C-alpha positions as CSV (number, residue, x, y, z in Angstrom):
1,M,-202.5,-140.2,0.8
2,P,-200.4,-137.4,-0.5
3,F,-198.5,-137.4,-3.8
4,I,-195.8,-134.8,-4.5
5,H,-194.7,-134.5,-8.1
6,A,-191.7,-132.3,-8.7
7,R,-190.5,-131.3,-12.2
8,T,-187.5,-129.2,-13.1
9,N,-185.4,-128.2,-16.1
10,Q,-182.3,-129.0,-14.1
11,S,-180.4,-132.3,-13.8
12,I,-180.8,-134.0,-10.4
13,G,-178.7,-137.0,-9.5
14,K,-180.1,-140.2,-8.0
15,D,-178.8,-139.5,-4.5
16,S,-180.2,-136.0,-4.6
17,K,-183.6,-137.3,-5.6
18,A,-183.6,-139.7,-2.7
19,K,-182.6,-136.9,-0.3
20,I,-185.3,-134.6,-1.6
21,S,-187.9,-137.4,-1.3
22,A,-186.8,-138.1,2.3
23,L,-187.0,-134.4,3.2
24,L,-190.4,-134.2,1.6
25,G,-191.4,-137.1,3.8
26,Q,-190.6,-134.9,6.9
27,A,-192.2,-131.8,5.4
28,I,-195.6,-133.5,4.6
29,E,-196.3,-133.6,8.3
30,A,-197.2,-129.9,8.1
31,I,-200.5,-131.1,6.8
32,P,-202.5,-132.6,9.8
33,G,-202.9,-136.4,9.5
34,K,-200.4,-136.8,6.6
35,T,-197.2,-138.8,7.1
36,E,-194.4,-140.2,5.1
37,Q,-195.9,-143.7,5.5
38,W,-198.5,-142.8,2.8
39,L,-196.5,-140.3,0.8
40,M,-195.6,-141.1,-2.8
41,T,-193.1,-138.8,-4.6
42,E,-192.0,-138.4,-8.2
43,I,-189.1,-136.2,-9.2
44,E,-188.6,-135.5,-12.8
45,D,-185.5,-133.6,-14.0
46,Q,-184.2,-132.2,-17.3
47,K,-187.7,-131.2,-18.5
48,G,-188.1,-128.6,-21.2
49,M,-189.5,-125.9,-18.8
50,F,-189.6,-122.2,-19.2
51,F,-190.7,-119.6,-16.6
52,A,-191.1,-115.9,-17.2
53,G,-189.9,-116.5,-20.7
54,T,-186.6,-118.0,-19.9
55,S,-185.1,-121.4,-19.4
56,E,-183.2,-120.4,-16.3
57,P,-183.5,-123.0,-13.5
58,C,-187.2,-123.4,-12.4
59,A,-189.4,-126.0,-10.8
60,M,-193.1,-126.9,-10.6
61,I,-194.3,-128.8,-7.5
62,T,-197.7,-130.4,-7.5
63,I,-199.1,-131.7,-4.2
64,D,-202.1,-134.0,-4.4
65,L,-204.1,-134.5,-1.2
66,F,-206.9,-136.8,-0.2
67,G,-209.3,-134.5,1.5
68,Q,-209.0,-130.9,2.3
69,S,-206.4,-128.9,4.3
70,D,-206.4,-125.5,5.9
71,D,-204.6,-122.5,4.4
72,T,-202.2,-122.2,7.3
73,S,-201.0,-125.8,6.9
74,C,-200.6,-125.5,3.1
75,D,-198.7,-122.3,3.6
76,Q,-196.3,-124.0,6.0
77,L,-195.8,-126.9,3.6
78,T,-195.2,-124.6,0.7
79,Q,-192.5,-122.8,2.6
80,K,-190.9,-126.2,3.5
81,V,-191.1,-127.6,0.0
82,T,-189.7,-124.5,-1.5
83,E,-186.8,-124.4,0.9
84,I,-186.0,-128.1,0.2
85,V,-186.1,-127.8,-3.5
86,A,-184.1,-124.6,-3.5
87,A,-181.4,-126.0,-1.1
88,E,-181.0,-129.3,-3.0
89,T,-181.1,-127.9,-6.6
90,G,-179.9,-124.4,-6.3
91,I,-183.1,-123.1,-8.0
92,R,-184.0,-119.6,-6.7
93,T,-187.2,-119.6,-4.6
94,E,-188.9,-117.1,-6.8
95,R,-188.6,-119.6,-9.7
96,I,-190.5,-122.4,-7.9
97,Y,-194.3,-122.8,-8.1
98,V,-196.3,-125.0,-5.7
99,R,-199.8,-126.1,-6.6
100,Y,-202.3,-128.0,-4.5
101,L,-205.0,-130.4,-5.7
102,S,-207.5,-132.0,-3.3
103,T,-210.0,-134.8,-3.9
104,D,-212.4,-136.9,-1.8
105,Q,-211.9,-139.8,-4.2
106,W,-208.7,-141.7,-3.7
107,G,-208.1,-145.4,-4.3
108,W,-205.6,-147.8,-2.8
109,N,-205.3,-151.6,-2.7
110,G,-208.2,-152.0,-5.1
111,H,-210.7,-149.8,-3.2
112,N,-211.5,-146.2,-2.6
113,F,-211.2,-144.6,0.9
């Protein structure tokens, strides 16, 4: 039950958003037990974002996970997510943040797991 929320101050076309989402579906497998089957993504563009005091292209990626994951898996996913976003948007990797949030409470289909 992962959710990846990507926000950027750049414009991203519909086709590029779909491609990014599909690539994230492959990348999520860096986390043991996570697959595209349960992945939800949200990609927001043209946000009023600033990083290091400038409005140069930047992105914030938040990855919500049900349960915990180990540091090595998260590091691998961060690398993959950063590469995907940089390649598909042209944003420099040093202007992309990735944040992880984990919880043991996650609901679906009217019930919690």
